[in-house]
KEMARKOL-104296 format. One line per 5 residues: their letters; for each residue z, y, x of N, C-alpha, C. Coordinates in steps of 0.05 Angstrom, whole numbers, plus 5000, padded with zeros to 4 digits. Atoms other than C-alpha are relative to their C-alpha. Layout:
BEGIN
A) Z,Y,X,Z,Y,X,Z,Y,X; ...
END
This chain:
BEGIN
MSHNL) 4987,5002,4978,1676,2504,2189,4999,4987,5025; 4998,5022,4994,1664,2482,2252,5021,4995,5021; 4972,5013,4985,1725,2444,2297,4990,4996,5030; 4997,4999,4971,1720,2466,2372,5021,4982,5008; 4988,5019,4996,1744,2404,2398,5021,5009,5024
SQLRK) 4995,4991,4980,1754,2433,2460,5041,5025,5007; 4965,5002,5009,1823,2461,2432,5015,5000,4988; 4985,5028,4996,1849,2417,2413,5023,4984,5019; 4988,5008,4978,1904,2396,2451,5025,4975,5002; 4977,5020,5008,1958,2341,2460,5002,4994,5029
FVSPE) 4984,4998,4979,2007,2337,2510,5019,4962,5000; 4987,5017,5002,2043,2267,2528,5018,4991,5028; 4984,4999,4972,2104,2257,2580,5021,4972,4984; 4976,5013,5005,2168,2203,2581,5020,5015,4984; 4972,4984,5002,2238,2217,2559,5011,4996,5027
IIFGA) 5001,4991,4973,2256,2249,2617,5027,5003,5004; 4976,4991,4998,2327,2251,2654,4996,5005,5035; 5008,4985,4971,2331,2293,2719,5022,4999,5009; 4984,4985,4992,2383,2298,2764,5012,4973,5028; 4977,5015,4988,2434,2266,2823,5008,4988,4982
GCRHN) 4981,5012,4997,2454,2200,2818,4987,4983,4964; 5010,5015,5036,2416,2183,2733,4992,4974,5009; 5012,5034,4999,2394,2115,2770,5019,4986,4994; 4972,5011,4995,2466,2094,2762,4997,4991,4958; 5000,5002,5014,2447,2101,2687,4979,4986,4974
VGNYA) 5007,5013,5013,2395,2053,2671,4998,4980,4996; 4982,5017,5022,2438,2000,2646,5004,5014,4973; 5006,4988,5026,2447,2038,2590,4975,5004,4982; 5028,5010,5014,2373,2041,2572,4995,4987,5000; 5009,5027,5005,2354,1984,2581,5017,4980,4979
KTFGA) 4979,5015,5025,2417,1962,2532,4989,5010,4973; 5013,4972,5031,2380,2024,2478,4975,4972,4990; 5024,5016,5004,2325,1976,2486,5005,4969,4996; 4999,5030,5004,2359,1909,2464,4992,4984,5019; 5014,5016,4987,2337,1883,2534,5026,4975,5002
RKVLV) 4994,5022,4994,2365,1807,2540,4994,4986,5033; 5008,5008,4969,2330,1799,2612,4984,5018,4999; 5019,4975,4984,2299,1853,2654,4983,4992,5023; 5021,5008,4973,2239,1844,2703,5007,5030,5027; 5000,4976,4965,2257,1894,2769,4980,4995,5014
VSDPG) 5029,5016,4979,2193,1897,2804,5013,5036,5015; 4994,4982,4985,2206,1938,2867,4985,4993,5024; 5005,5008,4977,2196,1926,2941,5011,5001,5020; 4981,5018,4991,2217,1897,3000,5018,5039,5021; 5003,4974,4978,2218,1976,3038,5026,5017,4982
VVAAG) 4976,4992,5019,2266,1998,2967,5020,4986,5000; 4983,5015,4993,2303,1940,2979,5015,5014,5015; 4987,4984,4963,2323,1960,3047,5019,5017,4990; 4988,4977,4996,2341,2030,3029,5032,4994,4976; 4981,5016,5016,2389,1989,2970,5007,5011,4975
WVTDV) 4999,4984,5021,2365,2027,2910,5000,4977,4979; 5010,5024,5021,2345,1965,2872,5040,4988,5008; 4962,5010,5001,2429,1940,2885,5009,5020,4987; 4989,4973,5032,2448,2014,2843,4991,4987,4977; 5024,5010,5010,2389,1982,2801,5026,4970,4990
EVSLQ) 4985,5026,4996,2435,1911,2806,5023,5004,4973; 4977,4987,5014,2498,1945,2786,5008,5006,4989; 4986,4990,5045,2495,1981,2724,4981,4984,4999; 5012,5019,5032,2452,1920,2695,5022,4980,4989; 4971,5023,4999,2514,1881,2714,5018,5011,4984
ALGID) 4982,4986,5011,2567,1919,2696,4995,4997,4967; 5006,5003,5020,2537,1918,2629,4989,4971,4990; 4997,5035,4998,2527,1844,2628,4969,4996,4994; 5026,4999,5000,2450,1858,2625,4986,4974,5023; 5016,5011,4974,2415,1796,2668,4975,5013,5001
YCLYT) 5024,4981,4990,2359,1815,2709,4982,4967,5013; 5009,5014,4973,2307,1780,2755,4983,5014,5013; 5010,4977,4981,2278,1815,2815,4968,4984,5009; 5028,5004,4980,2201,1817,2838,4997,5019,5013; 4996,4975,4977,2194,1858,2905,4973,4986,5014
AVSPN) 5025,5009,4984,2128,1820,2931,4970,5022,4982; 5011,4981,5000,2098,1888,2922,4985,5011,5019; 5010,4988,4975,2046,1918,2975,5002,5034,4993; 4991,4975,5018,2040,1996,2982,4973,5016,4988; 5020,5007,5021,1969,1991,2953,5000,4978,4984
PRVEE) 4997,5025,5017,1990,1944,2894,4978,4977,4987; 5025,5012,5001,1940,1891,2890,4989,4985,4969; 5004,5002,5030,1911,1861,2823,5021,4962,5003; 4985,5027,5005,1947,1781,2845,5035,5002,5007; 4969,4981,5004,2006,1824,2849,5005,4996,4972
VMLGA) 4993,4992,5038,2008,1840,2772,5000,4969,4987; 4995,5029,5016,1992,1767,2760,5022,4993,5001; 4982,5018,4985,2040,1740,2802,5033,5013,4974; 4977,4997,5011,2092,1785,2764,4999,4998,4981; 5003,5002,5030,2066,1776,2695,5014,4980,4993
EVYRE) 4989,5036,5006,2076,1697,2708,5040,5004,5004; 4970,4993,4995,2155,1720,2730,5008,5003,4980; 4997,4999,5022,2163,1754,2668,4998,4978,4981; 5006,5028,5018,2138,1698,2619,5019,4979,5005; 4988,5022,4996,2178,1652,2659,5022,4998,4992
HHCDV) 4981,4988,5004,2238,1684,2653,5012,5009,4972; 4987,4992,5026,2236,1701,2580,5007,5039,5002; 4984,4968,4996,2251,1781,2607,4987,5009,4965; 5008,4988,5017,2235,1835,2555,4993,5025,5008; 5001,4981,4989,2245,1892,2596,4988,5007,5023
IVAVG) 5011,5004,4982,2210,1927,2643,5023,5024,5016; 4996,4966,4981,2245,1976,2704,4985,4997,5035; 5019,5001,4973,2206,1990,2765,5015,5024,5014; 5002,4974,4972,2236,2022,2833,4992,5007,5013; 5017,5000,4972,2209,2058,2883,4979,5019,5001
GGSPM) 5017,4978,5004,2149,2095,2894,4975,4993,4986; 5023,4999,5009,2075,2102,2869,4987,4961,4988; 4994,5034,5008,2078,2016,2879,5001,4993,4981; 4991,5018,5021,2119,1986,2847,4998,5005,4971; 4994,4988,5034,2120,2035,2785,4971,4996,4989
DCGKA) 5036,4995,5017,2035,2028,2780,5005,4966,4994; 5003,5028,5000,2051,1949,2792,5012,4998,4977; 4985,5000,5026,2106,1953,2733,4982,5005,4971; 5013,4987,5021,2065,1984,2687,4976,4981,4995; 5025,5023,4995,2002,1934,2704,5017,4982,4992
IGIVV) 4988,5027,5012,2055,1875,2683,4991,5006,4978; 4997,4989,5029,2070,1908,2621,4968,4994,4984; 5015,5000,4996,2006,1910,2605,4984,4968,4993; 4999,5021,4996,1987,1842,2626,5007,4984,4980; 4990,5015,5032,2042,1809,2576,4998,4998,4975
AHGRS) 4996,4996,5031,2032,1844,2525,4968,4988,4987; 5023,5002,5015,1958,1822,2524,4998,4973,5010; 5003,5021,4981,1963,1756,2569,4970,4997,5008; 5021,4997,4993,1897,1776,2597,5006,5008,5025; 5002,4990,4954,1867,1796,2680,5010,5019,4996
ILEFE) 5016,4966,5000,1882,1862,2692,4982,5015,5000; 5028,4995,4992,1812,1868,2716,4995,5012,4972; 5009,5006,5030,1806,1870,2635,4996,5031,4996; 4994,4989,5027,1831,1937,2618,4997,5035,5025; 5022,4968,4981,1787,1988,2681,5004,5018,4978
GVDTI) 5007,4993,5007,1780,2036,2649,5013,5026,4978; 4995,4984,5019,1799,2094,2594,5014,4996,4970; 4989,5011,5033,1840,2074,2532,4981,4970,4990; 5015,5035,5007,1821,1995,2540,5027,4990,4982; 4979,5010,5005,1895,1980,2522,5003,4995,4951
RVPSP) 5006,4998,5024,1904,1954,2448,5028,4986,4995; 4964,4995,5013,1978,1927,2443,5022,5011,5017; 4992,4979,4983,2033,1961,2469,5023,4979,5023; 4977,5004,4976,2073,1952,2531,5026,4986,4993; 4983,4997,5007,2139,1922,2533,5027,5018,5007
PLILI) 4986,4976,5005,2193,1980,2539,5004,5003,5037; 5007,4977,4965,2186,2015,2614,5027,5015,5005; 4988,4966,4981,2238,2055,2653,4993,4991,5035; 5014,5002,4967,2214,2077,2718,5027,5015,5018; 4981,4983,4977,2262,2110,2774,4980,5000,5024
PTTAG) 5009,4998,4978,2220,2136,2832,5016,5011,5018; 4991,5001,4984,2239,2139,2893,4989,5011,5021; 5005,4972,4978,2190,2188,2928,4995,5026,4988; 5011,4973,5020,2164,2256,2908,4983,5003,5000; 5004,4999,4993,2113,2251,2898,4964,4987,4976
TSADV) 5023,5018,5018,2059,2201,2856,5012,5011,4977; 4997,4995,5033,2084,2215,2785,4998,4983,4987; 5002,5022,5010,2071,2156,2763,5023,4993,4968; 4971,4990,5019,2139,2167,2728,4996,5006,4980; 5021,4981,5023,2102,2205,2681,4983,5001,4988
SQFVI) 5043,4998,5013,2028,2201,2672,4988,4974,4992; 5010,5016,5011,1987,2159,2641,4981,4990,5010; 5020,5028,4988,1947,2120,2697,5018,4985,5008; 4984,5026,4982,1963,2056,2730,4967,4998,5025; 5023,5004,4984,1921,2051,2791,5003,4976,5028
ISNQQ) 4996,5033,4988,1907,1977,2821,4984,5001,5032; 5017,5005,4981,1881,1953,2887,4987,4972,4992; 5010,5028,5015,1828,1896,2873,4980,4996,5039; 4999,5013,4962,1831,1868,2961,4964,4991,4990; 5023,5002,4993,1766,1835,2944,4979,5007,4990
ERMKF) 5031,4977,4987,1720,1888,2935,5003,5013,5008; 4999,4972,4991,1755,1939,2971,4993,5015,4981; 5007,4966,5017,1758,1986,2915,5031,4992,4985; 4967,4990,5014,1819,2019,2882,4990,5001,4968; 5007,4993,5031,1814,2016,2794,5014,5022,4990
SIVSK) 4978,4987,5009,1843,2066,2751,5010,4987,4967; 4989,5006,5039,1868,2047,2672,5013,5034,5009; 4998,4969,5016,1885,2114,2638,4995,4997,4978; 4990,5004,5022,1920,2106,2580,5028,5020,4987; 4962,4999,5004,1979,2138,2542,5010,4972,4990
AVVPD) 4992,5026,5009,1995,2060,2529,5021,4996,5020; 4988,5017,4963,2020,2063,2607,5020,5034,4999; 4974,4982,4993,2068,2126,2595,5026,4989,4996; 4964,5012,4997,2142,2094,2613,5019,5011,4980; 4979,4984,5023,2189,2106,2554,5020,5011,5008
VSLID) 4982,4985,4984,2244,2130,2599,4989,5004,5034; 5006,4996,4976,2239,2165,2672,5029,5000,5007; 4970,4993,4998,2304,2165,2705,4994,5020,5037; 5015,5007,4971,2284,2204,2768,5024,5028,5004; 4968,4994,4992,2346,2226,2812,4987,5013,5026
PETTA) 5004,4994,4974,2330,2262,2875,5013,4992,5021; 4999,5002,4975,2373,2231,2909,4989,4974,5025; 5028,5021,5006,2327,2164,2914,4984,5014,5029; 5025,5006,4990,2280,2198,2956,5017,5011,5035; 4982,5000,4967,2332,2206,3023,4983,4983,5006
SMDPF) 4999,5018,4978,2311,2145,3047,4955,4997,5010; 5019,5006,5002,2243,2169,3047,4995,5020,5029; 5003,4996,4964,2216,2175,3133,4974,5025,4988; 5017,4974,5005,2179,2239,3146,4974,4994,5004; 5032,5002,4994,2106,2215,3146,5002,4992,4963
LAACT) 5008,5005,5025,2118,2183,3078,5010,5033,4976; 4995,4972,5018,2150,2255,3045,4985,5013,5008; 5031,4984,4998,2086,2287,3077,4980,4989,4986; 5018,5011,5023,2041,2240,3037,5006,4998,4980; 5001,5003,5025,2079,2241,2976,4996,5026,4995
GIDAL) 5008,4964,5005,2085,2319,2979,4971,5014,5002; 5020,4982,4997,2023,2334,2992,4978,4977,4978; 5011,5020,5019,1993,2279,2936,5014,5023,4975; 4999,4982,5025,2035,2325,2891,4980,5030,4995; 5009,4978,5004,2012,2386,2912,4969,5003,4997
VHAIE) 5023,5002,5017,1943,2369,2892,4994,4973,4970; 5001,5004,5034,1954,2342,2832,5008,5022,4982; 4991,4975,5000,1981,2409,2824,4968,5027,4989; 5025,4984,4997,1912,2439,2843,4977,4992,4984; 5023,5018,5013,1870,2390,2810,5001,5006,4970
AFVST) 4997,5002,5023,1904,2390,2750,4993,5040,4985; 5001,4968,5011,1907,2471,2739,4965,5005,5015; 5019,5005,5008,1828,2463,2754,4981,4987,4990; 5014,5018,5019,1808,2415,2722,4990,5012,4976; 5006,4995,5023,1767,2419,2659,5013,4989,4984
GHGPL) 4971,5005,5020,1823,2392,2624,5014,5009,4996; 4980,4985,4999,1860,2442,2639,5014,5024,4975; 4995,4993,5024,1904,2480,2586,5024,5016,4997; 4971,4987,4999,1964,2530,2562,5033,4982,5008; 4976,5018,4981,2009,2462,2569,4997,4994,5019
TDPHA) 4989,5013,4980,1992,2440,2627,5006,5027,5031; 5002,4971,4989,1974,2506,2663,5032,5012,5012; 4973,4978,4994,2050,2532,2676,5014,4973,5020; 4996,5018,4985,2074,2465,2702,4987,4995,5018; 5003,5003,4977,2019,2461,2754,5006,5022,5026
LEAMR) 4993,4971,4977,2033,2534,2778,5034,4999,5020; 4976,4997,4992,2108,2519,2776,5007,4981,5032; 5004,5018,4983,2091,2453,2814,4993,5017,5036; 5007,4996,4973,2052,2488,2869,5013,5023,5015; 4979,4988,4989,2113,2544,2879,5016,4984,5014
LINGN) 4989,5021,4989,2155,2493,2885,4992,4979,5031; 5012,5028,4971,2123,2443,2939,4987,5021,5026; 5005,4970,4974,2091,2508,2979,5025,5012,5009; 4973,4983,4991,2159,2542,2981,5022,4975,5019; 4975,5013,4996,2203,2483,2991,4989,4966,5020
LVQMI) 5006,5020,4990,2161,2420,3035,4998,4997,5021; 4996,4994,4970,2162,2438,3101,5033,4999,5004; 4976,4997,5005,2228,2454,3089,5017,4967,4995; 4987,5015,5011,2252,2392,3056,4993,4971,5016; 5003,5027,4984,2219,2345,3110,5015,5005,5026
ANPQD) 4990,4997,4968,2255,2384,3172,5022,5001,4995; 4977,5008,5016,2318,2373,3128,5008,4976,4991; 5002,5013,5010,2324,2314,3109,5026,4994,4964; 4960,4984,5016,2411,2325,3085,4992,5013,4978; 4982,4974,5032,2405,2378,3033,4982,4994,4979
IALRE) 5016,5004,5012,2392,2362,2974,4992,5009,4977; 5013,4985,5018,2385,2427,2937,4962,4997,5014; 5022,4995,4994,2314,2426,2972,4991,4972,4985; 5013,5023,5009,2301,2348,2950,4999,5000,4979; 5012,4994,5044,2311,2370,2871,4975,5029,5008
KIMLG) 5024,4981,5006,2263,2429,2885,4970,4981,5004; 5025,5016,4993,2211,2381,2919,4992,4976,4971; 5001,5029,5023,2229,2321,2855,4995,5017,4976; 5007,4991,5037,2216,2372,2794,4979,5006,5010; 5028,4990,5000,2155,2410,2828,4978,4963,4991
SMQAG) 5022,5024,5009,2131,2337,2836,5003,4986,4972; 5004,5000,5025,2150,2325,2767,4978,5018,4985; 5027,4985,5012,2111,2376,2738,4975,5003,5002; 5032,5005,4984,2045,2363,2782,4998,4983,4981; 5009,5034,5015,2053,2299,2742,5001,5001,4964
LAFSN) 5015,4990,5037,2062,2331,2674,4982,5018,4997; 5024,4990,4994,2006,2372,2697,4976,4988,4992; 5026,5013,4992,1955,2324,2713,5001,4975,4984; 5007,5024,5022,1972,2269,2664,4984,5014,4974; 5022,4987,5017,1946,2315,2611,4977,5011,5009
AILGA) 5025,4981,4992,1894,2352,2651,4973,4990,5006; 5017,5018,4987,1877,2298,2687,4991,5011,5033; 5006,4991,4973,1846,2311,2758,4969,5004,4996; 5030,4980,4992,1787,2324,2802,4985,4978,5023; 5010,5015,4974,1742,2301,2865,5022,4989,5018
VHAMS) 4985,4996,4981,1798,2306,2907,5010,4953,4995; 4990,5026,5015,1827,2234,2870,4986,4985,5001; 5014,5024,5010,1765,2206,2854,4986,4980,5031; 5012,5012,4976,1741,2203,2930,5033,4980,5014; 4981,5018,5003,1814,2177,2943,5009,4979,4996
HSLGG) 4995,5022,5008,1829,2129,2906,4970,4968,5008; 5022,5017,4987,1748,2104,2940,5015,4986,5030; 4983,4997,4973,1783,2115,2998,5015,4977,5014; 4978,5017,5003,1845,2084,2986,5001,4969,5003; 5008,5036,5021,1810,2013,2957,4985,4994,5028
FLDLP) 5017,5006,4975,1764,2006,3026,5016,5004,5015; 4985,5005,4978,1809,2016,3082,5035,5001,4991; 4969,5000,5006,1882,2006,3047,5017,5024,5015; 4988,4987,4993,1903,2068,3066,5026,5012,4980; 4991,4989,5026,1963,2102,3041,4989,5031,4988
HGLCN) 5011,4982,5017,1938,2151,2973,5007,5028,5022; 5006,4967,4999,1969,2219,3003,4989,4994,5025; 5013,4988,4986,1941,2216,3061,4970,5000,5006; 5022,4994,5009,1873,2201,3030,4996,5027,4997; 5005,4969,5013,1881,2264,2997,5011,5021,5019
AVLVE) 4991,4972,4976,1910,2302,3059,4970,4999,5022; 5022,4986,4987,1847,2296,3094,4989,5012,4984; 5022,4986,4997,1800,2309,3043,5002,5026,4987; 4997,4983,5018,1833,2364,2995,4997,5024,5018; 5008,4977,4992,1813,2428,3039,4965,5004,4998
HVVAF) 5037,5001,5000,1734,2401,3043,4999,5001,4969; 5005,5001,5036,1745,2390,2953,4994,5026,5000; 4991,4976,5012,1777,2452,2951,4975,5021,5006; 5020,4981,4991,1723,2490,2988,4971,4998,4979; 5015,5004,5022,1664,2454,2949,4998,5006,4977
NYNSA) 5002,4999,5022,1696,2467,2888,5007,5025,4999; 5003,4968,5004,1708,2544,2890,4991,5021,4995; 5014,4982,5004,1658,2574,2868,4997,4989,4963; 4988,5020,5029,1667,2528,2807,5018,5010,4974; 4972,4989,5022,1734,2564,2784,5005,5016,5016
PDRFK) 4987,4993,4970,1744,2617,2833,5008,5018,4987; 4989,4980,5004,1781,2668,2785,5035,4975,5007; 4983,5023,5006,1827,2603,2776,5013,4989,5028; 4984,4996,4978,1827,2591,2853,5012,5018,5009; 4980,4980,5000,1849,2656,2862,5029,5005,4991
VIAET) 4977,4998,5010,1911,2647,2821,5018,4977,5015; 4981,5015,4977,1935,2593,2872,5000,5003,5026; 4986,4989,4971,1927,2629,2929,5017,5019,4985; 4980,4977,5009,1972,2684,2895,5008,4981,4998; 4974,5009,5000,2014,2631,2881,5007,4980,5028
FGIDC) 4987,5006,4977,2015,2611,2955,5015,5025,5014; 4995,4972,4981,2033,2675,2977,4976,5018,5014; 5027,4985,4989,1957,2694,2997,5001,5029,4991; 5009,4976,5007,1948,2766,2989,4968,5008,4995; 5025,5003,5007,1885,2771,2955,4990,5027,4997
RGLNQ) 5007,4971,5001,1883,2854,2954,4975,5003,5028; 5019,4993,4985,1817,2871,2972,4972,4984,5009; 5013,5018,4972,1784,2812,2995,4977,4995,4976; 5018,5016,5008,1723,2779,2963,4998,4972,5001; 4994,5023,5018,1718,2710,2922,4988,4970,5035
RQISA) 5000,5016,4973,1684,2680,3001,5024,5001,5020; 4974,4992,4987,1743,2716,3040,5033,4977,4987; 4973,5026,4998,1801,2674,2991,4996,4981,4997; 5002,5025,4993,1760,2615,2999,5016,4991,5029; 4995,5012,4960,1771,2612,3075,5025,5010,5001
RLVDH) 4968,5001,4996,1844,2639,3069,5015,4972,4980; 4979,5013,5019,1869,2589,3019,4996,4973,5015; 5016,5009,4981,1823,2540,3059,5020,4987,5023; 4989,4987,4969,1865,2563,3126,5035,5002,4989; 4964,5012,5010,1929,2557,3083,5009,4966,5000
LIALK) 5000,5033,4998,1923,2480,3066,5001,4989,5021; 5010,5010,4985,1896,2466,3130,5029,5001,5024; 4970,4992,4978,1961,2503,3166,5024,4982,4988; 4976,5020,5009,2015,2464,3116,4986,4969,4997; 4999,5029,4981,1981,2395,3133,5019,5000,5030
HAIGF) 4987,5000,4956,1993,2412,3209,5029,5001,4994; 4966,5012,4992,2069,2424,3194,5006,4987,4980; 4974,5029,5015,2087,2370,3156,4985,4974,5013; 4999,5017,4978,2050,2332,3210,4970,4986,4998; 5018,5006,5009,1983,2321,3181,4966,5014,5021
HETLG) 5023,4996,4993,1921,2325,3232,4977,4986,5003; 5017,5016,5010,1886,2269,3207,4962,5011,4999; 5021,4998,5011,1805,2258,3202,4992,4975,4988; 5012,5019,5011,1766,2204,3170,4992,4979,5017; 5023,5019,4973,1734,2185,3236,5027,4980,5012
LHGVR) 4969,5004,4979,1808,2175,3268,5010,4971,4978; 4987,5012,5026,1818,2124,3205,4980,4974,5000; 5019,5024,5001,1754,2082,3223,4985,5009,4974; 5023,5000,5014,1706,2104,3175,4973,5015,5018; 5031,4993,4995,1633,2112,3192,4977,5006,4984
VADIP) 5029,4985,5020,1572,2150,3170,4988,4970,4984; 5010,5029,5012,1542,2082,3147,5025,4997,4974; 4983,5003,5022,1611,2074,3097,4990,5027,4976; 5000,4975,5024,1600,2139,3063,4970,4989,4974; 5013,5003,5029,1544,2120,3013,5021,4974,4977
FLSQH) 4987,5017,5011,1591,2063,2994,5024,5006,4983; 4964,4986,5010,1656,2101,2983,4986,5025,4981; 5016,4978,5018,1600,2160,2942,5002,4988,4974; 5013,5024,5030,1576,2096,2897,5034,5003,4985; 4975,5016,5013,1652,2082,2877,5018,5029,4988
AMHDP) 4996,4966,5006,1677,2154,2878,4993,5008,4976; 5017,4997,5032,1626,2168,2822,4998,4983,4976; 4990,5017,5015,1651,2119,2785,5031,5002,4981; 4971,4999,4993,1730,2135,2785,4996,5018,4980; 4990,4977,5014,1756,2172,2723,5003,5025,5000
CILTN) 4991,4973,4985,1777,2234,2767,4979,5020,4994; 5016,4984,4991,1713,2260,2771,4979,5010,4982; 5020,5002,5032,1690,2266,2702,5018,5031,4995; 4979,4980,5007,1747,2325,2703,4997,5019,5023; 5000,4986,4981,1723,2363,2767,4995,5023,4994
PRESS) 5003,4975,5013,1712,2436,2760,4964,5010,5005; 5027,4989,4997,1643,2432,2790,4989,4964,5001; 5011,5033,4999,1598,2373,2770,4985,4992,5035; 4997,5021,4962,1580,2326,2838,4971,4983,4988; 5014,5033,4991,1528,2282,2848,5010,4984,5018
QRDVE) 4995,5018,4980,1525,2227,2884,5003,5018,5027; 5013,4978,4960,1487,2264,2947,5027,5013,5004; 4975,4994,5003,1555,2316,2937,5012,4989,5009; 4973,5010,4987,1605,2272,2948,4990,4985,5033; 5004,5014,4969,1572,2240,3012,5010,5026,5015
VVYGE) 5001,4977,4998,1561,2316,3030,5042,5012,5021; 4967,4999,4991,1646,2322,3028,5009,4981,5016; 4988,5022,4976,1665,2253,3056,4982,5004,5030; 5015,4998,4972,1610,2274,3118,5014,5020,5008; 5006,4974,4992,1644,2344,3127,5040,4990,5009
AL) 4970,5007,5004,1714,2295,3117,5009,4995,5031; 5006,5026,4984,1690,2249,3178,5012,5004,5031
END
């Protein structure tokens, strides 16, 4: 009897608590893990927004000791991870709580890897390289987009090499994720647009990925429906908590989809670009998305048609080329509606940079599940179209 591996499915996710105000329960969860001292990882913007204070108050209420580590850049760096691990050891911490967007969450995950193994974070690049369990990890996302709080990804920036690298392992799925839509009130419109487009790209790429399946598809489709239907309105009405909940839920579902189905060329190219120019990840995705969709369309036309229909595009009587054109137009219109008019050239990418960017995109794990097999030349062409 042949065992076809492609028919086996696994689905990983943390314990998820979703709802307005749930960040205030962080102390209870730290206590459940027997925390004596918590390392709270965050960044200056999140501190200024007041979300770290909420975490401190919750820990204090239960008499749990903690120390803060907030020296995290928008694309978290190797040095910041290593320094955070030093702080963790110096203060004899035993639980990590990260509060913020993708950067503090990825930094918190990476600190957990380093303290568990006692080695440089650079040694864990790639898939399934982690041998020792990390300390208990509780994540509180304050943006609606990156889904680091539900994913098996950690993305760290190596600024010496101008490269981002990925660590993919179910060992970095956190123990608990407290998803509180109230925290997204502090996003400025640009950050809301960046993280919203990131979540939408997560859903699109997971749905057409070669790793997709019946456990991930419903999450991807529901994420597309929620984000496409509410993102423009949410950015226009920052006070509307019901809209925030819908986008936060969409982002979470996109995360559950991509963490398990993995991603594609948009993310491979966007990681390379973000490492090279230190740009916001969502911005990189936004610049690339419709070019990659056009490139991939014919490799998964039936699935892209479902995406078009989910976005409300009437596909009756259209051939695949027409549907592809409508889908691309819809993505461009959505980008314009949330304020993205960028090209790569605008951010200083030159034709001469494309081979370097493409070489690194080819080494990103996300390229492996892209629906259309891509050579370095293919990737160069798509970067060229996005210039």
